[in-house]
C-alpha positions in Angstrom: 7.1 -13.1 -13.1 9.4 -12.1 -15.9 12.9 -10.7 -15.0 12.2 -7.5 -16.8 9.0 -6.9 -14.7 11.0 -7.7 -11.5 13.7 -5.2 -12.5 11.0 -2.5 -13.2 9.5 -3.0 -9.8 12.8 -3.0 -8.0 14.1 0.1 -9.8 10.9 2.0 -9.3 10.9 1.5 -5.5 14.6 1.1 -4.7 15.2 4.5 -3.2 12.0 5.5 -1.4 9.3 2.9 -0.9 5.6 3.7 -1.2 4.6 1.3 1.6 7.4 2.2 4.1 6.1 3.7 7.3 7.7 7.1 7.0 7.7 7.5 10.8 11.5 7.2 10.9 12.0 10.4 8.8 12.1 13.8 10.5 8.6 15.1 11.0 9.2 17.9 8.4 10.0 15.2 5.8 7.3 12.7 6.8 5.0 11.8 3.8 1.4 12.9 3.6 -0.7 9.9 2.5 -3.4 10.8 -0.1 -6.2 8.4 -0.8 -8.9 9.3 -3.3 -10.4 9.6 -6.8 -8.6 11.3 -9.7 -10.7 14.3 -10.8 -8.3 15.8 -13.4 -5.0 15.0 -15.0 -2.4 17.4 -16.4 1.1 16.6 -17.7 2.7 17.6 -14.5 -0.1 17.3 -11.9 -3.1 15.4 -10.6 -6.2 16.7 -8.8 -7.5 14.1 -6.4 -10.7 14.1 -4.3 -9.8 12.7 -0.9 -12.1 10.5 1.2 -13.1 13.6 3.2 -14.4 15.2 0.0 -11.5 17.8 -0.1 -9.7 18.2 -3.4 -5.9 18.3 -3.5 -3.5 19.0 -6.3 -0.4 16.8 -6.6 2.6 17.9 -8.6 4.1 14.9 -10.5 7.8 14.5 -10.1 10.0 12.9 -12.7 10.9 10.1 -12.9 7.4 9.0 -11.8 6.9 5.4 -10.5 3.5 3.9 -11.0 2.1 0.7 -9.7 -1.3 -0.9 -10.5 -3.3 -2.3 -7.6 -5.2 -5.4 -8.7 -7.4 -8.0 -7.1 -5.8 -11.2 -5.9 -7.0 -14.5 -4.5 -6.4 -15.3 -0.9 -5.2 -18.7 -2.0 -2.0 -17.0 -3.2 -1.0 -16.4 0.4 1.2 -19.3 1.5 4.1 -19.8 3.9 7.0 -17.7 2.6 4.8 -15.0 1.0 5.6 -11.5 1.9 2.5 -9.4 2.8 1.4 -6.1 4.2 -1.8 -5.7 6.2 -3.7 -2.8 7.6 -5.4 -4.2 10.6 -7.3 -3.5 13.9 -5.8 -4.7 17.2 -8.1 -7.2 19.0 -8.5 -7.5 22.8 -6.6 -10.8 22.8 -3.5 -9.2 21.2 -4.2 -10.6 17.7 -4.9 -8.5 14.6 -8.0 -8.4 12.4 -7.1 -7.5 8.8 -8.8 -4.6 7.1 -7.0 -5.5 3.9 -4.0 -7.5 2.7 -1.4 -6.7 0.0 0.5 -9.6 -1.4 3.9 -8.1 -2.4 5.7 -9.2 -5.5 9.0 -10.9 -4.7 10.9 -7.8 -5.9 9.4 -5.9 -3.0 10.2 -8.4 -0.3 11.3 -6.5 2.8 9.5 -3.2 2.0 8.4 -1.4 5.2 9.1 -4.5 7.3 7.7 -4.3 10.8 4.7 -3.4 12.8 3.7 0.2 13.3 0.7 2.7 13.4 -1.1 3.3 10.2 -3.5 6.2 9.3 -6.2 4.3 7.5 -8.3 4.6 10.7 -7.4 6.0 14.1 -6.8 2.6 15.6 -5.2 0.9 12.5 -1.8 -0.6 12.4 0.3 -1.9 9.5 2.3 -5.1 9.5 4.6 -5.9 6.7 6.1 -9.4 7.2 6.7 -12.9 5.9 4.0 -15.5 6.3 5.1 -18.3 8.6 1.9 -20.3 8.5 -1.6 -20.2 7.2 -4.6 -21.9 8.9 -8.1 -21.9 7.6 -11.0 -21.3 10.0 -14.7 -20.7 9.7 -14.2 -17.0 10.5 -11.4 -16.6 7.9 -7.8 -17.5 7.5 -5.3 -17.0 10.3 -1.8 -16.0 9.3 1.3 -16.2 11.5 3.5 -13.2 10.4 7.1 -12.9 11.3 9.2 -9.8 10.9 12.7 -8.8 12.1 11.6 -7.5 15.5 8.7 -9.8 16.3 5.7 -11.7 15.1 1.9 -11.2 14.9 -1.2 -13.4 14.5 -3.5 -12.0 11.8 -7.1 -13.0 11.2 -8.1 -12.3 7.6 -12.0 -12.3 7.5 -13.7 -13.2 4.2 -14.7 -9.6 3.6 -11.2 -8.2 3.7 -10.0 -7.2 0.3 -6.9 -9.0 -1.0 -4.7 -7.2 -3.6 -1.4 -7.4 -5.3 0.8 -5.0 -7.2 1.9 -4.9 -10.8 3.9 -2.5 -12.9 1.8 0.4 -14.1 2.2 3.3 -16.6 0.6 6.8 -17.1 -2.4 5.3 -18.9 -3.7 4.5 -15.3 -3.8 8.2 -14.5 -7.3 9.1 -15.7 -10.3 10.6 -14.0 -12.4 8.1 -12.1 -9.4 5.9 -11.1 -8.5 5.8 -7.4 -5.0 6.3 -6.0 -2.9 5.8 -2.9 0.0 8.3 -2.7 2.8 9.1 -0.4 3.2 12.8 -1.2 5.8 15.1 0.1 5.0 18.6 1.4 7.0 21.2 -0.5 8.4 24.5 1.0 5.6 26.4 -0.6 3.0 24.2 1.1 2.1 22.2 -2.1 2.3 18.4 -2.4 4.5 16.5 -4.8 4.5 12.8 -5.7 7.1 10.6 -7.1 5.3 7.2 -6.5 1.7 6.4 -7.1 -0.4 3.3 -6.7 -3.5 3.3 -8.9 -6.4 0.9 -8.7 -7.0 -1.0 -12.0 -10.4 -1.8 -13.4 -12.3 0.4 -10.9 -10.5 -1.0 -7.8 -10.1 1.3 -4.8 -6.7 0.7 -3.2 -7.7 -0.5 0.2 -4.5 0.4 2.0 
């Protein structure tokens, strides 16, 4: 990746990171995650239809950081890769991936750890370095290591694999899907400073 691209990614997410858990913040400051399809775009706002069917309006803060979510090949995951995975706990203590994000090197360390995730009621998120990769009939098994522990993650063939690239406002158009950590404002509205947008019709799986 070009140094200029790395700098753009690092600068965009240096202060508050889109994929950080948010649970360490005071409850009044915890982010509201918005997942859905863009219905309308204005200079300073987006209207998004969430998975529930409800429409929400997001005020766009400046500077606005945008990332493109793009498909990736599981073959890119190797020992040393830094990944994030929403997953479901299994009876034997392992995890089964719902999706995997391969983070660019500039985002190594983002949201590191293992914690609850709101994709589904039982879901967890693990952001960690890959220690080993083993291929099996049922998928690939990743050994993940983070600062406070380690996890074994099964990535089944149907789990979407994505990565992140620098984006711009051309991604903000009706029909594209977004993943947003929005902040609740004193008047009850939602505002966003960082948005991940699926490119080429991709729905961000996280």
